[in-house]
C-alpha positions in Angstrom: 35.7 121.5 74.7 33.2 123.7 73.0 32.6 121.4 69.4 33.1 117.7 69.3 36.1 116.4 67.2 34.1 113.7 66.0 31.8 116.1 64.5 34.6 117.3 62.0 33.8 116.0 58.9 38.1 115.8 58.3 39.1 113.8 60.8 37.6 110.9 59.4 40.8 110.4 57.4 42.8 112.2 60.0 42.5 109.9 62.5 44.7 106.5 62.3 45.5 104.0 65.1 49.0 102.6 63.8 50.4 99.7 66.0 53.5 97.0 64.8 55.4 94.6 66.6 59.6 94.2 65.6 59.1 90.4 65.3 56.5 91.0 62.7 56.7 92.5 59.0 53.4 93.4 58.7 51.9 96.7 60.2 48.3 96.8 60.5 46.4 100.2 60.0 42.4 100.3 61.6 41.0 103.5 60.6 37.5 104.4 61.0 35.4 106.3 58.4 33.3 107.8 59.9 31.5 108.0 63.9 29.4 105.6 63.0 30.4 103.2 66.3 31.1 104.1 69.5 33.5 101.5 69.6 37.0 102.5 68.7 39.2 100.4 66.0 41.1 97.9 68.2 44.9 98.1 68.1 46.0 94.5 66.8 49.3 92.6 66.6 50.5 90.0 64.4 53.2 87.4 64.7 55.3 85.4 63.0 56.4 83.3 66.6 55.5 83.2 69.7 57.7 85.3 72.4 59.7 82.5 74.1 61.3 85.4 76.9 60.2 88.6 78.3 63.0 89.9 76.6 61.0 89.1 73.5 58.1 91.1 74.7 59.7 93.9 76.1 62.0 94.8 72.5 58.4 94.0 70.6 56.3 96.8 73.6 59.4 99.3 73.4 59.3 98.8 68.5 55.4 99.0 68.8 55.9 102.5 71.0 58.3 103.8 68.7 56.8 103.2 65.7 53.8 104.8 67.1 55.7 107.7 68.1 57.5 108.2 64.9 54.3 108.5 63.0 53.3 111.1 65.2 50.7 109.4 67.3 53.0 109.5 70.6 53.4 106.3 73.3 50.5 104.6 73.5 50.3 105.3 77.7 52.4 107.8 79.8 54.2 104.4 81.4 55.3 104.1 77.2 54.0 100.3 77.0 51.3 98.9 74.8 47.9 98.5 75.5 46.1 95.8 73.8 42.7 97.4 73.4 41.8 100.3 73.9 38.1 102.1 73.6 38.7 105.5 72.9 34.8 106.2 72.1 33.7 104.8 75.9 30.7 106.6 77.8 32.8 110.0 78.0 32.6 111.5 74.7 34.5 114.1 75.9 37.4 112.0 76.5 37.6 110.9 73.5 37.4 114.1 71.7 40.4 115.0 73.9 42.2 111.8 73.2 41.9 112.4 69.2 42.7 115.9 69.6 46.5 114.8 71.7 46.7 112.5 68.4 46.7 115.3 66.2 48.7 117.1 68.0 52.1 115.3 68.4 54.5 116.8 66.4 56.2 113.9 64.6 59.3 115.8 64.0 60.3 115.8 68.2 63.9 115.4 68.3 63.6 113.8 71.1 61.8 110.9 70.2 63.8 107.4 68.6 62.5 105.3 65.9 63.9 101.8 66.5 64.7 99.8 63.3 64.5 95.9 62.6 67.7 95.1 64.6 66.0 96.8 67.9 68.8 99.9 67.3 67.9 103.3 66.8 67.5 104.7 63.3 69.0 107.9 62.4 67.6 110.9 62.5 68.6 112.9 58.9 68.0 116.5 59.2 70.7 117.4 56.2 68.1 116.6 53.1 70.7 118.4 50.1 72.7 114.8 49.6 69.7 113.2 48.4 68.3 116.0 46.3 69.1 114.5 43.4 69.3 110.4 44.0 65.9 109.9 41.9 66.6 111.3 38.7 67.0 109.0 35.8 69.5 108.8 33.3 66.1 111.0 31.0 66.3 113.8 34.1 70.2 114.6 33.9 70.1 114.7 30.1 66.8 117.2 30.1 68.9 119.7 33.1 71.7 119.2 30.5 69.3 120.4 27.8 68.1 123.1 29.4 71.7 124.7 31.2 72.5 124.7 27.6 69.6 126.9 26.5 70.6 128.8 30.0 74.3 128.7 29.3 74.3 129.3 25.5 77.6 127.4 25.6 80.1 130.7 26.4 81.0 132.4 29.7 79.9 135.8 27.0 76.7 135.0 26.2 75.5 133.8 29.8 76.2 137.7 30.6 74.1 138.7 27.3 70.5 139.8 28.7 68.4 142.5 27.3 65.5 143.1 29.8 67.5 144.3 32.9 66.1 143.7 36.2 63.7 141.6 34.8 66.3 139.3 33.1 68.4 139.7 36.3 65.2 138.6 38.6 64.1 135.6 36.6 67.9 134.4 36.3 68.0 134.2 40.1 65.2 132.7 40.5 66.5 130.0 37.9 69.5 129.2 39.6 68.5 129.3 43.1 67.1 125.8 44.3 64.4 125.9 46.0 64.9 125.2 50.1 64.3 121.6 51.1 62.4 121.9 54.7 59.5 120.3 55.7 55.9 121.9 56.1 55.6 123.9 59.3 53.5 121.5 61.7 50.3 123.5 62.9 48.1 122.2 66.1 44.4 121.6 65.7 42.3 124.0 67.2 45.2 126.4 67.8 46.1 127.3 64.0 44.1 128.5 61.7 45.5 127.2 58.8 45.5 123.5 60.2 44.5 120.9 57.8 44.6 117.3 58.1 45.1 116.9 54.0 49.3 117.2 54.8 51.9 114.4 54.2 54.3 113.8 56.5 57.9 112.2 56.1 59.3 109.7 58.9 62.1 111.8 60.4 64.5 108.8 59.3 63.6 109.3 55.8 64.6 112.0 53.3 63.1 115.0 51.8 63.1 115.5 48.1 62.4 118.1 45.8 59.4 117.7 43.6 60.2 116.2 40.6 62.2 118.7 38.0 63.0 121.0 40.4 66.1 118.8 41.4 68.7 121.5 39.9 66.8 124.5 39.2 64.3 126.9 41.2 61.1 126.3 38.8 60.5 123.0 37.3 62.0 122.0 33.9 60.9 119.4 31.9 60.8 115.8 32.7 59.3 112.5 30.9 57.3 111.3 33.5 55.5 114.6 34.9 51.9 115.5 34.4 52.6 118.5 32.8 54.8 117.2 29.8 52.6 113.7 29.9 52.1 112.8 26.2 54.8 115.1 24.7 57.9 113.8 23.5 60.4 115.2 25.5 63.0 112.8 25.1 62.8 113.9 21.4 63.3 117.2 22.0 66.1 117.3 24.3 68.1 115.1 21.6 68.8 118.7 19.7 70.7 120.9 20.9 69.6 124.5 20.5 72.2 126.0 22.4 72.7 128.5 19.7 71.8 132.5 19.4 71.2 134.3 16.4 73.3 136.6 15.1 72.9 140.2 16.4 70.0 139.3 18.9 69.0 142.6 21.1 69.6 145.0 18.3 67.7 145.9 15.8 67.2 145.1 11.7 68.8 147.5 9.6 67.8 146.6 6.0 70.2 147.6 3.0 68.2 148.5 0.4 64.1 148.9 -0.2 64.3 145.8 -2.7 65.2 143.7 0.5 62.1 145.0 2.4 59.8 145.1 -0.8 60.7 141.3 -1.3 60.4 141.0 2.7 56.7 142.6 2.4 55.6 140.6 -0.4 57.0 137.4 1.4 54.5 138.2 3.6 51.9 139.7 2.1 51.4 135.9 0.3 51.4 134.2 3.6 48.3 136.4 4.7 50.8 138.4 7.5 50.8 141.7 6.1 48.6 144.4 6.7 49.4 147.9 5.3 49.4 151.0 7.5 45.5 152.2 6.8 44.6 148.9 7.7 46.2 147.9 11.0 46.6 150.1 14.1 49.8 149.7 14.2 52.2 146.9 12.9 55.3 145.1 14.3 57.5 143.2 12.9 60.5 140.8 14.0 62.4 138.7 12.2 64.1 135.6 14.0 63.8 137.4 17.3 65.6 140.8 16.2 62.6 143.9 15.5 62.6 145.2 12.2 61.5 149.1 12.4 61.9 149.2 8.6 59.0 147.0 8.3 57.2 147.8 11.1 54.6 151.2 12.2 54.6 151.9 15.8 51.9 154.3 17.8 52.3 155.5 21.6 50.5 152.7 22.3 52.3 150.0 20.2 56.0 150.0 20.2 58.8 148.0 20.4 61.0 148.2 24.2 64.3 147.2 22.9 67.7 147.1 25.5 68.2 150.8 25.7 65.2 151.2 26.9 66.1 149.3 29.9 69.4 149.7 30.5 68.5 153.7 30.2 65.2 153.5 32.9 63.1 154.6 30.4 60.4 151.3 31.1 58.1 152.6 33.7 57.6 150.6 36.9 54.5 148.9 36.7 55.4 147.8 32.8 58.5 146.1 35.1 56.2 144.8 37.4 53.9 142.8 34.6 57.2 141.7 32.9 58.5 140.3 36.3 55.3 138.2 36.5 55.6 134.3 36.1 52.9 131.8 34.9 51.9 128.7 36.7 51.7 130.1 40.3 55.4 130.6 40.5 54.5 134.5 41.5 52.1 134.1 44.0 50.6 137.9 44.4 47.5 138.0 42.5 47.4 140.3 39.9 43.9 142.8 40.9 42.6 141.9 44.5 39.6 139.7 44.8 36.8 140.3 47.0 35.2 138.4 49.0 32.5 138.6 51.3 33.3 136.2 53.7 35.8 136.5 56.6 38.5 135.1 54.4 38.6 137.9 51.6 39.7 140.0 50.2 42.3 137.8 48.4 45.9 139.0 47.6 47.4 135.2 47.5 47.3 132.7 44.7 48.4 129.9 46.9 46.1 130.2 49.6 42.9 130.3 47.2 40.3 128.6 49.2 42.6 127.6 52.0 42.6 126.0 54.0 41.7 122.4 52.8 41.3 123.4 49.0 44.3 125.5 48.5 47.3 124.3 45.9 49.8 125.5 48.3 53.2 126.4 47.2 53.9 126.2 43.5 57.3 124.5 44.0 54.9 121.6 45.7 54.2 118.3 44.2 50.8 119.2 44.8 50.6 122.1 42.6 53.4 121.4 40.1 50.7 118.2 39.0 48.4 120.6 37.6 50.8 123.1 36.1 51.4 123.3 32.5 55.4 123.1 32.8 55.6 126.8 31.6 57.0 128.7 34.3 60.9 128.0 33.6 60.4 128.9 30.1 59.0 131.8 30.9 61.9 132.9 32.7 64.4 131.6 30.2 62.5 134.1 28.1 63.3 136.9 30.0 66.6 135.8 30.2 67.4 135.7 27.0 65.0 137.5 24.7 66.1 140.8 22.9 63.2 143.2 23.1 59.3 143.7 23.9 56.5 144.3 21.9 54.0 146.7 23.7 51.0 147.2 23.1 48.3 149.1 25.6 45.0 150.3 25.0 43.0 153.2 25.7 45.9 155.0 25.6 45.8 159.2 24.3 47.3 159.3 20.8 49.9 162.0 20.7 49.0 163.4 17.7 45.4 163.0 17.5 44.9 163.7 22.0 42.3 161.2 21.4 41.8 157.5 22.9 39.1 156.7 21.0 38.5 152.9 20.5 39.4 151.7 16.6 38.2 148.2 14.7 41.8 148.1 13.5 43.8 145.1 14.7 47.1 145.6 16.1 49.5 143.4 14.3 52.7 141.4 16.0 54.2 139.5 13.0 57.4 136.9 14.1 58.7 135.6 11.0 61.5 133.0 11.2 63.8 131.6 8.3 65.2 128.0 7.8 69.2 129.1 9.7 67.0 131.1 12.7 69.3 133.2 12.1 72.3 132.1 13.3 74.3 132.1 10.1 77.7 130.0 10.0 78.9 130.5 13.7 76.4 127.8 14.5 78.1 124.7 14.8 77.4 121.5 13.1 74.2 119.7 13.8 73.1 122.7 16.7 70.0 124.1 16.3 69.0 128.1 17.1 67.0 129.7 19.9 65.4 132.8 20.0 62.7 133.7 22.1 60.0 136.4 21.0 58.2 138.4 24.3 54.9 139.7 24.5 52.6 142.6 27.2 49.7 143.8 26.0 47.5 146.2 28.2 44.0 147.1 28.1 43.2 150.1 30.4 39.8 151.2 31.7 37.3 151.2 29.1 39.5 150.1 26.1 38.8 148.4 23.1 42.1 146.8 21.8 42.5 143.7 18.9 45.5 142.1 18.9 46.6 140.0 16.2 50.2 137.5 16.8 51.1 135.8 13.8 54.1 133.5 13.4 55.2 132.7 10.1 58.3 131.1 7.5 60.4 133.1 5.8 62.9 131.9 3.4 66.7 132.9 3.8 66.9 134.5 0.9 64.1 137.2 1.5 66.5 138.6 4.1 70.2 138.1 3.4 70.0 137.3 -0.7 73.8 137.8 -1.2 74.7 135.0 1.5 74.0 131.3 1.3 73.2 129.6 4.9 72.6 126.6 5.9 69.4 125.1 8.0 69.4 125.1 11.5 66.9 123.2 13.3 65.0 126.0 15.9 63.7 126.7 19.4 60.7 129.4 19.5 60.4 129.8 23.5 57.2 132.8 22.9 55.8 134.6 26.3 53.2 136.6 25.8 51.4 138.7 28.9 47.5 140.2 28.9 46.3 142.2 31.5 42.6 143.4 30.9 41.3 146.1 33.3 38.0 147.6 34.1 35.1 147.3 31.5 38.1 147.1 29.1 37.8 144.9 25.7 40.6 142.3 24.7 40.2 140.4 21.4 43.2 138.0 20.5 44.0 136.2 17.7 46.8 133.8 17.6 48.0 132.2 14.7 51.1 129.8 14.4 51.9 129.1 10.8 55.8 128.2 10.8 57.4 125.3 10.2 56.3 124.6 6.8 53.9 121.4 5.1 53.7 118.1 6.7 54.1 115.3 4.4 50.7 113.4 3.3 50.2 109.9 3.3 52.6 109.1 6.0 50.0 106.4 7.3 51.0 104.3 4.2 53.2 101.0 4.6 56.4 101.0 2.8 54.6 98.2 1.1 51.6 100.3 0.5 53.3 103.1 -1.1 55.5 100.7 -3.4 52.4 99.2 -4.6 51.1 102.3 -5.2 54.1 103.2 -7.3 55.8 106.2 -4.7 58.9 107.1 -6.0 59.5 106.9 -2.1 58.0 106.2 1.2 55.9 109.0 2.7 57.5 108.3 5.7 61.2 109.0 4.7 60.2 111.7 3.2 58.9 112.9 6.6 61.4 111.9 8.2 64.1 113.7 6.2 61.7 117.0 7.1 64.3 119.3 8.7 61.1 121.2 10.1 60.7 117.9 11.8 63.4 118.9 14.2 62.3 122.2 15.4 60.3 122.8 18.7 57.5 125.4 18.8 56.7 127.0 22.4 54.4 129.4 23.1 52.7 130.3 26.8 50.0 133.2 27.3 49.1 134.2 30.6 45.8 136.5 30.9 44.8 138.3 34.1 41.4 140.1 33.5 41.7 142.5 36.8 39.3 144.9 35.8 35.6 144.5 37.2 33.6 143.2 33.8 36.7 143.2 31.5 36.6 140.7 28.9 38.7 138.8 27.0 38.3 136.7 23.6 40.7 134.8 22.4 41.1 132.3 19.2 43.8 130.4 19.1 45.3 128.4 15.5 48.1 125.6 15.6 48.5 124.7 12.0 52.1 125.2 11.4 54.2 122.1 11.0 57.0 122.1 12.9 58.2 119.1 14.8 57.0 119.9 18.5 54.6 122.5 19.2 52.9 123.5 22.4 50.8 126.0 23.3 49.6 126.5 27.1 47.0 129.6 27.1 46.0 130.8 31.5 43.3 133.0 32.1 42.6 134.1 35.6 39.0 136.1 36.2 40.0 138.2 39.0 37.3 140.6 39.5 34.0 140.4 39.6 31.8 140.3 36.3 35.0 138.9 34.2 35.0 136.9 31.3 36.8 134.7 28.9 36.1 132.8 25.8 38.6 130.6 24.4 38.5 128.9 21.3 41.7 126.9 19.3 42.0 124.8 16.9 45.1 122.2 16.7 46.2 120.8 13.4 48.4 118.1 13.3 49.7 115.4 10.9 53.0 114.0 9.4 54.7 112.5 12.2 54.4 115.6 14.5 53.9 116.3 18.2 51.5 118.5 19.3 50.3 120.2 22.2 47.2 122.3 24.3 47.1 123.2 27.4 44.8 125.4 28.9 43.8 126.8 32.4 40.6 129.0 33.1 40.8 130.2 37.0 37.4 131.7 38.1 38.6 133.5 41.3 35.9 136.0 41.7 32.4 136.1 42.2 29.8 136.2 39.0 32.5 135.5 36.8 32.0 133.4 33.6 34.0 131.6 30.8 33.7 129.6 27.6 35.7 127.7 25.8 35.9 125.6 22.7 38.6 123.1 21.6 39.3 121.4 17.8 41.6 119.2 17.2 42.0 117.8 14.0 44.7 115.0 14.0 45.9 113.1 10.8 48.9 110.9 9.4 51.0 109.1 12.0 50.8 112.3 14.3 49.7 112.9 18.4 47.7 115.4 19.8 47.1 115.8 22.9 45.1 118.6 24.7 44.7 119.0 28.4 42.1 121.7 29.4 41.3 122.7 33.4 38.9 125.1 34.8 38.9 125.5 38.2 36.6 127.2 40.5 37.4 129.1 44.0 35.7 129.0 46.6 35.3 132.8 46.2 33.5 132.4 42.8 30.2 131.8 43.6 27.7 132.2 41.0 30.5 131.0 38.3 29.0 130.1 34.8 31.3 127.9 33.0 31.5 125.6 29.8 33.9 123.5 27.9 33.9 121.0 25.1 36.7 119.3 23.2 35.9 117.9 19.7 37.9 115.7 17.9 38.1 114.6 14.4 40.5 111.7 13.7 41.5 111.7 9.8 43.6 108.1 10.2 43.6 104.8 12.0 47.4 105.4 13.2 46.6 109.1 14.5 46.6 109.7 18.3 45.0 112.4 20.2 44.6 112.5 24.2 41.8 115.0 25.2 41.4 115.7 29.1 39.3 118.4 30.0 38.9 118.7 33.2 36.8 120.8 36.3 38.0 121.4 39.9 35.2 123.4 41.8 35.4 124.4 45.1 32.4 126.7 45.2 29.3 124.9 45.8 26.8 127.8 43.5 28.2 127.2 40.3 27.3 126.2 36.9 29.5 124.1 35.0 29.9 122.0 31.6 32.7 120.3 30.2 33.0 117.2 27.4 34.8 115.4 24.8 33.9 114.0 21.4 36.3 112.0 19.3 35.0 111.1 15.6 35.9 110.4 12.1 34.0 113.0 9.4 30.4 111.3 9.3 29.4 109.1 6.6 25.9 110.9 6.6 27.1 114.0 5.8 29.8 112.3 2.9 27.1 110.8 1.6 24.6 113.9 1.4 27.2 115.6 -0.1 28.5 112.9 -2.5 24.5 112.6 -3.8 24.7 116.6 -4.7 27.6 115.9 -7.3 30.7 116.0 -5.2 33.2 113.2 -5.5 34.8 112.0 -2.1 38.0 113.8 -1.7 35.9 117.3 -2.7 33.1 116.0 0.3 35.8 115.3 3.0 37.5 118.7 2.3 34.5 120.8 2.2 33.4 119.0 6.3 36.7 119.6 7.7 36.8 123.0 6.4 33.5 123.6 7.8 34.6 122.2 11.3 37.3 124.9 10.8 35.3 127.5 10.0 33.5 127.4 13.6 36.6 128.6 15.0 38.2 130.6 12.5 35.8 133.2 12.4 36.8 134.8 15.2 40.0 135.5 13.9 39.4 139.7 13.0 39.2 139.9 9.7 41.4 142.2 8.6 43.9 138.5 8.7 40.7 135.7 7.6 39.6 137.8 5.7 35.6 138.3 4.4 
């Protein structure tokens, strides 16, 4: 052999010798971590009782050899008899190398191999894995699948067929209902296959193959209480609420009866800071309960609504359909742009093969890959199936009137307003909730400058339907925003989630403390009866910087009062010089459960990123942040910084902050960190010594904590 197998750095964990006796319940595993000595691990046996006959010895030998065969090591020798002590590092190093290659290249799934059980009889091989697909599911898992099925089916065959995004809806529906194939990974041979790696998981041929956690029923992973993607989130509370209804008239535009109704809605939005006049914005798209409102919107060639008729009549360009068909979390394997690489591995076009063969994440449906996902793929596909329209924004478009693509400083405003009824009307059954699925696609073409502001706010039902009295319903908002940044483009993104009203204050007080304070009722009881506590708000933001020197700057603000809220942002830096800046602030109080997940993926060389996450947690709420930065082998000269800062305002509040770095490249500059604290007593003392009372001083410090993130929001919305 040209290169010694013992010098391969990965074979230290791959070369194992397993031998066991049928008369013993223990298996002795002896492995070498590095070739420091020329003595190979001895094969040892432990027996609970001495052998009394040659037949017992024969049975033990047979079982020992069978176990070696079952784990892919082959028989002990050509005569299939056990060897008591083997020195594979004798004087002939080449023979030792040859022996190790033989062990590595023994097919563990050879059909001619026989595995014996404890009774000495052969164990049956398992080739049909379908009967075992759901055997590991718990009651909570089955409830989660039934909950997701109610969202997908809508409770009736008529609603199941109602989709509005044409081929995109059909493609993603097929992805959801097509179960993942249960098949072993192909067996690769060391020295023969370039993709060979020791980092593989093999099952015994007598053991069944199970799907990854969350893929038992659907082709994309759905929520699981114990899954990494949903850790610290209130999955059981979410699936306990039925959101299977849909808003009335989904897929059609909202037509206002008279100008008075429009004026009422405009006044309501303006009071919430969610309105810009025509001369203050580049364009304005307004949606109420998932339906487009043309009377409140100001469309242009570069910012318009794509309705069901656009998809039915084939008016949507092929490139736009391709963008809309992409799924997050790696479930669309093809990268949005070709990644250059000076090494022999490039250029790269496949996500699952980045940093292959030893450090790639593999197929998106594998358990290893799913442990690092955000759990958004199934909800993104559900959005494609159920969304009634798409807010489409494109930067660098030549205006049909001005005949110019000159950049302006005005933002494009997208408002998603929801009412307490969710637009469900009286057709929603008692105890049922309403789900709607806002969809946004934004494309910044080469050299363009684009500012996008997305807002989620509340509206009163009286503002929309003043002549009708409707009941409030629990609402599920499942938003999906896709952003593509071209060469030398500058994309500024502000996302503000302010729906769900205001949480109840002082819920950290016990019932006895509330009684002692002479409060009319316990704040905990008031909070538990708050209707918005049954709401769930999800939003996935999938960003691809697909052009050289493209730039994406984001300011995310999670301020709403919904019971459960979740923002998941993923930014892929696919071309040299790409930059991403992600600042986020999450506020939670009362009995809320909030979750922020981010993933900044450095794929190309010379990319940079800056991220700061700030959390303010009070009451009896629970917040979590999980920020992941991954630097691929092709992303040399990466410069990345990540910081999470949390302010706990109550002894009963909780925060789970997990910043993380995964670095495959060896020429990078990356930092990350996390802090958790209460307000500084020294700063409070300083302000109080200047004449401020304690409450005012605390408020001033909290506003300052938020302001450093809020200043990234477009001044047209933030003011100042």
